[in-house]
C-alpha positions in Angstrom: 0.0 0.0 0.0 1.4 3.4 -1.0 1.1 6.7 1.0 -1.5 9.1 -0.3 0.1 11.9 -2.4 -0.3 15.4 -1.2 -1.7 17.3 -4.2 -1.6 21.0 -3.0 -0.6 22.9 0.1 -3.1 25.2 1.7 -2.2 28.9 2.2 -1.9 28.3 6.0 -0.2 25.0 6.2 3.0 26.5 7.4 1.3 29.0 9.9 2.0 28.4 13.6 -1.0 27.3 15.5 -1.2 30.6 17.4 -0.7 31.5 21.1 -2.3 33.4 23.8 -0.2 34.9 26.7 -1.2 36.7 29.9 1.3 39.1 31.4 0.9 41.3 34.5 2.1 44.9 34.1 1.8 47.8 36.6 -1.2 49.2 34.8 -3.1 45.8 34.7 -2.8 42.8 32.5 -1.9 42.3 28.9 -3.3 39.5 26.9 -1.1 39.0 23.8 -2.4 37.0 20.9 -0.2 35.6 18.1 -1.1 33.7 14.9 -4.5 33.4 13.4 -7.3 34.5 15.8 -9.9 32.1 14.4 -12.3 29.3 15.5 -9.4 27.2 16.8 -7.8 30.0 18.9 -10.9 31.9 20.1 -11.7 29.4 23.0 -8.2 30.0 24.4 -8.8 33.7 24.2 -12.0 33.3 26.1 -10.5 31.2 28.8 -7.6 33.6 29.2 -9.9 36.6 29.4 -11.8 34.8 32.2 -8.6 34.1 34.0 -7.6 37.7 33.7 -10.9 38.9 35.0 -10.3 36.7 38.1 -7.1 38.8 38.7 -9.5 41.9 39.0 -7.2 44.3 37.2 -8.0 47.9 36.5 -7.1 47.5 32.9 -7.1 44.6 30.4 -5.3 45.3 27.1 -5.8 42.7 24.4 -2.8 43.0 22.1 -3.4 41.8 18.5 0.0 43.1 17.2 1.1 39.6 16.2 -2.1 38.4 14.9 -1.8 37.3 11.3 -5.6 36.8 10.6 -8.7 37.9 12.4 -11.8 35.8 11.8 -15.4 36.4 12.9 -14.8 34.0 15.9 -12.0 36.1 17.1 -14.0 39.3 16.7 -16.8 37.7 18.7 -14.4 37.0 21.5 -13.2 40.7 21.5 -16.8 41.8 21.8 -17.6 39.3 24.5 -14.6 40.3 26.6 -15.6 44.0 26.4 -19.2 43.4 27.2 -18.5 40.8 29.9 -16.1 43.1 31.8 -17.8 46.4 31.2 -18.1 48.4 34.4 -15.6 46.2 36.2 -12.4 46.3 34.0 -11.4 48.8 31.3 -10.7 46.8 28.1 -8.5 48.2 25.4 -7.5 46.6 22.1 -4.2 47.1 20.3 -4.7 46.8 16.5 -2.7 48.6 13.9 -1.9 46.3 10.9 -4.4 46.2 8.0 -4.9 42.4 8.4 -6.5 43.1 11.9 -7.6 46.7 11.8 -9.6 46.4 8.4 -12.0 43.7 9.6 -12.7 45.7 12.8 -13.5 48.7 10.6 -15.6 46.9 8.2 -17.8 45.4 10.9 -17.9 48.8 12.8 -16.4 47.2 15.9 -14.1 50.2 16.1 -17.2 52.0 17.3 -17.8 49.6 20.2 -14.1 48.7 21.1 -11.4 51.0 22.4 -8.7 50.6 19.8 -5.1 51.9 20.2 -2.3 51.6 17.5 0.4 50.5 20.0 0.7 48.7 23.4 2.4 51.8 24.9 -0.5 53.9 23.8 -3.1 51.5 25.2 -1.2 51.3 28.6 -0.8 55.1 28.7 -4.3 56.2 27.8 -6.2 57.7 30.7 
């Protein structure tokens, strides 16, 4: 029996699976997301937001600087975090690149979310 032949590689076959990291900083916590924020990574973002909320920070910054693709599932998690923590924790999102910022603009989530171009801006905003 022979091995099946691979006909074509998909556009994301070499992409890393993605990661979610939570870092405490003096201003609060930073949730840094890397890779494709899609259906496979969105549950990890949700769990990490819940973990961050248990820390009761004054500020939660969701840093999308290293996100390579933003799917609707990822955008849903951003909205969920913002609505879930409203009144308890200030939520800010770092998004600058066209791959991430454009979907947020097209869906008008820039009207609902507080977007900053850099992590330093998000942490310094009063």
